[in-house]
C-alpha positions as CSV (number, residue, x, y, z in Angstrom):
1,M,0.0,-0.2,0.2
2,N,1.5,3.3,-1.0
3,F,0.9,6.4,0.9
4,D,3.4,8.7,-0.6
5,N,2.0,12.3,-1.3
6,I,-1.5,11.2,0.0
7,E,-2.3,13.7,2.7
8,Y,-4.5,13.2,5.5
9,K,-6.9,16.3,4.7
10,T,-7.5,14.6,1.2
11,I,-8.6,11.2,2.9
12,K,-10.9,13.1,5.2
13,Y,-12.5,15.4,2.1
14,L,-13.0,12.3,0.0
15,Y,-14.7,10.5,2.8
16,D,-16.6,13.5,3.9
17,L,-18.0,13.8,0.2
18,C,-19.2,10.4,0.2
19,K,-20.7,10.7,3.6
20,E,-22.4,14.2,2.8
21,S,-23.3,14.0,-1.0
22,K,-26.9,12.9,-1.9
23,E,-25.4,11.9,-5.5
24,N,-23.0,8.9,-4.8
25,E,-22.2,8.0,-8.4
26,H,-18.5,7.5,-8.9
27,D,-18.0,10.3,-11.6
28,F,-19.8,12.8,-9.7
29,I,-17.7,12.5,-6.4
30,H,-14.7,12.3,-8.8
31,Y,-16.0,15.7,-10.3
32,L,-16.4,17.3,-6.8
33,Y,-13.3,16.1,-5.5
34,N,-11.2,17.6,-8.6
35,N,-12.7,20.9,-7.6
36,S,-10.4,21.0,-4.5
37,F,-7.5,18.1,-5.0
38,S,-6.0,15.8,-7.5
39,N,-5.0,12.3,-7.2
40,F,-8.6,11.2,-6.8
41,E,-7.9,7.5,-8.1
42,K,-4.9,6.7,-5.7
43,T,-7.0,8.3,-2.8
44,L,-9.9,6.4,-3.5
45,F,-8.0,3.3,-3.8
46,I,-6.4,3.8,-0.4
47,C,-9.7,4.7,1.2
48,K,-11.3,1.5,-0.3
49,L,-8.1,-0.8,0.7
50,L,-8.3,0.6,4.5
51,G,-12.3,0.0,4.3
52,L,-13.1,3.4,4.9
53,I,-15.0,3.7,1.4
54,K,-16.8,1.0,-0.4
55,E,-18.0,0.9,-3.9
56,N,-21.1,-0.8,-5.2
57,K,-22.6,-0.7,-8.8
58,N,-20.2,2.5,-9.5
59,K,-21.4,4.4,-6.3
60,L,-19.3,5.1,-3.4
61,F,-20.4,4.6,0.3
62,C,-18.6,5.8,3.6
63,V,-18.1,3.1,6.0
64,D,-19.4,4.6,9.4
65,G,-16.6,4.4,12.0
66,G,-19.0,5.4,15.2
67,I,-16.0,7.6,16.1
68,P,-14.2,10.4,15.1
69,F,-12.8,10.2,11.6
70,N,-8.9,10.7,12.6
71,Q,-9.4,7.8,15.3
72,F,-11.2,5.5,12.9
73,L,-8.5,6.2,10.2
74,I,-5.9,5.3,12.5
75,Q,-8.0,2.1,13.8
76,R,-7.9,0.8,10.2
77,M,-4.6,1.7,9.7
78,I,-3.6,-0.6,12.7
79,L,-5.6,-3.1,11.3
80,N,-3.5,-3.1,7.9
81,R,-0.2,-2.2,9.8
82,F,1.8,-4.8,7.7
83,S,1.2,-3.0,4.4
84,L,1.6,0.6,5.0
85,G,4.5,1.0,2.6
86,T,7.0,3.8,3.5
87,L,5.0,4.6,6.7
88,T,6.4,1.4,8.0
89,D,9.9,2.3,7.1
90,F,9.5,5.2,9.1
91,L,7.9,3.7,12.1
92,S,10.5,1.1,12.3
93,N,12.9,3.8,13.4
94,F,11.3,4.1,16.9
95,A,12.7,2.5,19.8
96,F,11.1,2.7,23.5
97,E,13.4,4.6,25.7
98,N,12.7,6.2,29.2
99,G,9.1,5.4,29.1
100,E,8.7,6.7,25.6
101,Y,8.8,5.6,22.0
102,I,10.9,7.8,20.1
103,F,12.8,8.3,17.0
104,R,16.4,10.5,17.3
105,I,15.8,11.9,13.5
106,S,19.0,13.2,11.7
107,N,18.8,16.3,9.4
108,Q,18.7,13.8,6.3
109,E,16.2,11.6,7.4
110,K,14.1,15.0,8.3
111,I,14.2,15.3,4.5
112,L,13.9,11.7,3.6
113,F,10.6,11.2,5.7
114,M,9.2,14.5,5.2
115,W,5.9,13.2,4.1
116,E,5.8,10.6,6.6
117,R,6.1,13.2,9.6
118,N,3.6,15.3,8.2
119,F,1.1,12.6,7.7
120,L,1.3,11.0,11.2
121,S,1.4,14.5,13.0
122,D,-1.8,15.5,11.5
123,L,-3.4,12.5,13.0
124,G,-1.8,13.3,16.1
125,I,0.3,10.1,16.3
126,I,3.8,11.9,16.7
127,N,4.7,15.0,18.4
128,F,8.4,16.7,17.9
129,K,10.7,17.8,20.3
130,N,13.8,19.3,18.7
131,N,15.4,16.5,16.8
132,I,13.5,13.8,18.7
133,I,10.0,12.6,17.3
134,V,7.8,11.1,20.2
135,F,5.3,8.4,19.0
136,N,1.7,8.3,21.0
137,K,2.0,5.3,23.0
138,I,-1.7,4.9,22.8
139,Y,-1.3,3.7,19.2
140,S,1.6,1.5,20.0
141,N,0.0,-1.4,18.1
142,L,0.5,0.6,15.0
143,L,4.5,0.1,15.4
144,P,6.0,-2.7,13.2
145,N,6.5,-6.0,15.5
146,R,10.1,-5.9,16.6
147,K,12.6,-7.7,19.2
148,L,11.7,-6.7,22.8
149,S,14.5,-7.2,25.3
150,L,13.5,-8.4,28.9
151,K,15.1,-5.0,30.3
152,C,13.3,-3.0,28.0
153,L,9.8,-5.0,28.8
154,K,10.5,-4.5,32.5
155,R,11.0,-0.6,32.0
156,M,7.8,-0.4,30.0
157,L,5.9,-2.6,32.8
158,Q,7.4,-0.2,35.6
159,E,6.2,2.9,33.5
160,K,2.8,1.6,33.2
161,E,2.9,0.6,36.9
162,K,4.0,4.2,37.9
163,I,1.3,5.7,35.8
164,G,-1.4,3.6,37.1
165,A,-0.6,4.6,40.9
166,T,-0.5,8.2,39.8
167,A,-4.0,7.8,38.5
168,E,-5.3,5.9,41.5
169,Q,-4.1,8.5,43.8
170,F,-5.5,11.0,41.8
171,V,-9.1,9.6,42.1
172,V,-8.5,9.0,45.8
173,D,-7.7,12.9,46.2
174,Y,-10.8,13.8,44.2
175,E,-13.2,11.5,45.8
176,M,-11.6,12.8,49.4
177,R,-12.3,16.6,48.2
178,S,-15.8,15.3,46.7
179,L,-17.0,13.8,50.0
180,I,-15.6,16.5,52.5
181,N,-18.9,18.3,52.8
182,Y,-20.7,15.0,54.2
183,P,-20.0,14.8,57.9
184,F,-21.5,11.7,58.5
185,L,-19.5,9.7,56.6
186,P,-16.6,7.5,58.3
187,N,-13.0,8.8,58.3
188,D,-11.9,6.1,55.8
189,C,-14.9,6.6,53.6
190,V,-12.0,6.2,50.4
191,R,-10.1,3.3,50.5
192,Q,-7.9,2.1,47.8
193,I,-8.3,-1.7,47.5
194,S,-5.7,-2.3,44.9
195,V,-2.9,-2.2,47.2
196,D,-3.8,-5.2,49.2
197,F,-6.4,-7.0,46.9
198,A,-5.0,-6.3,43.3
199,N,-7.5,-8.9,41.7
200,A,-10.7,-7.3,43.5
201,G,-12.0,-6.4,39.9
202,Y,-11.9,-2.6,41.0
203,D,-9.6,-0.5,42.8
204,I,-11.0,2.2,45.3
205,E,-14.2,2.0,47.3
206,S,-16.0,5.2,48.2
207,F,-19.6,6.4,48.6
208,D,-22.2,7.7,46.0
209,K,-22.3,11.5,46.1
210,D,-25.5,11.9,44.9
211,E,-27.1,9.6,47.6
212,A,-25.0,11.4,50.1
213,S,-26.5,14.4,49.1
214,K,-29.8,12.9,50.5
215,N,-28.2,11.7,53.6
216,V,-28.1,8.1,52.1
217,Y,-24.7,6.5,52.2
218,K,-24.1,4.0,49.5
219,K,-20.7,2.5,48.9
220,I,-19.4,2.5,45.4
221,F,-16.6,0.5,43.6
222,I,-14.0,2.4,41.3
223,E,-12.2,1.2,38.5
224,V,-9.4,3.4,37.5
225,K,-8.0,3.8,34.0
226,C,-5.1,6.3,32.8
227,V,-6.2,7.3,29.3
228,N,-4.9,9.2,26.4
229,K,-6.9,12.0,24.6
230,D,-9.1,9.5,22.8
231,Y,-9.9,7.7,25.8
232,M,-9.1,4.1,25.0
233,F,-8.5,1.6,27.5
234,Y,-8.1,-2.0,28.4
235,W,-10.8,-3.7,30.4
236,S,-10.1,-7.2,31.8
237,R,-12.5,-10.1,32.1
238,N,-12.4,-9.9,35.8
239,E,-13.0,-6.1,36.0
240,I,-16.1,-6.9,33.3
241,K,-17.5,-9.7,35.6
242,R,-17.3,-7.3,38.9
243,A,-19.1,-4.6,36.8
244,E,-21.7,-7.1,35.8
245,E,-22.4,-8.1,39.3
246,L,-22.1,-4.7,41.1
247,K,-24.1,-3.1,38.2
248,E,-25.0,0.7,39.3
249,K,-22.3,0.4,42.4
250,Y,-19.6,0.3,40.0
251,F,-17.8,3.0,38.3
252,L,-15.0,3.5,35.6
253,Y,-12.9,6.6,36.2
254,L,-11.2,7.5,32.8
255,V,-8.5,9.7,34.4
256,S,-6.5,12.0,31.6
257,N,-2.8,11.8,31.2
258,T,-3.1,15.5,32.1
259,F,-4.4,14.4,35.5
260,S,-7.2,17.0,35.1
261,D,-10.3,17.0,37.1
262,A,-12.0,18.8,34.1
263,E,-10.9,15.9,31.6
264,L,-11.9,13.1,34.3
265,K,-14.7,11.1,32.5
266,I,-17.0,9.1,34.8
267,I,-19.1,6.2,33.7
268,K,-21.6,4.6,36.1
269,D,-22.6,1.0,35.7
270,P,-20.4,0.4,32.5
271,F,-21.5,-3.2,32.0
272,G,-25.4,-1.9,31.6
273,S,-24.3,1.0,29.6
274,L,-21.1,0.9,27.7
275,F,-21.5,-1.9,25.4
276,K,-25.1,-0.4,24.1
277,S,-23.6,3.0,23.7
278,K,-23.3,4.5,20.1
279,E,-20.4,6.6,21.8
280,W,-18.0,3.6,22.7
281,R,-16.4,1.0,20.4
282,Y,-14.7,-2.0,21.7
283,E,-12.7,-4.9,20.0
284,I,-11.5,-8.3,21.0
285,E,-7.6,-7.6,21.8
286,Q,-6.7,-11.2,23.1
287,L,-8.0,-14.6,22.2
288,R,-8.0,-17.3,25.2
289,V,-7.7,-20.9,23.2
290,W,-7.2,-24.2,25.0
291,E,-7.6,-27.7,24.2
292,N,-10.8,-29.5,23.9
293,N,-10.7,-32.4,26.6
294,F,-13.8,-34.9,25.6
295,E,-12.7,-37.5,28.6
């Protein structure tokens, strides 16, 4: 798959044309597209190959991803990450250092990978720090498979554990501030369970603030996830099971990596609401397999 000289804005423009136009004939979309950009056939080929646009009886139809377009495009790129042309060559230069995926780029490589840098930057996948390009770890599945040393793996796990602990402490502090005006609550009304009970299926016990305002004190159970700007997170089978059991007593607290109250998302009864919501998408990341024993 050759992305060369195809810009993010041209892919999105073609996608939007197919989404918004009442006349979806191939030639008509081609005419509208050419009023603003060139490379129609190549852009359409990329969109069809990624599964963004489908063609049926000479008509073009966009595929509804149900999420913001840039996230949908990245999702489709991840599914096709082994055939991204020169993007794969560019991404193969990233290495894990000090908790980040980085590419120490030379002046020559800046010229060589100019298009790739601009394309991935427009998507929000990379950021620049002088001569260092930093990869957004939330999209690490897009990186080509590479050898990972045990030392590097341990460092990644330590970094993940550190971020998780910070997110949990953020929620503990948030809950303490939120419950300070309810004098009849016990002194240990907010408890970080994960320290002593790592497989409880949740991290923190607290109290429902809406109920506390009515002088009714109901315990709630909070699972904390530290997320990036697109709020993607991993939810284990054990956590899902606890959410199903606890229903409206179970909460997901999605903590932005900026650790800001304003960016905190709270989902009540996620088992009953998240899977049915059009605002959220999910996919199976791992498959459990075992031998069928007939004896």
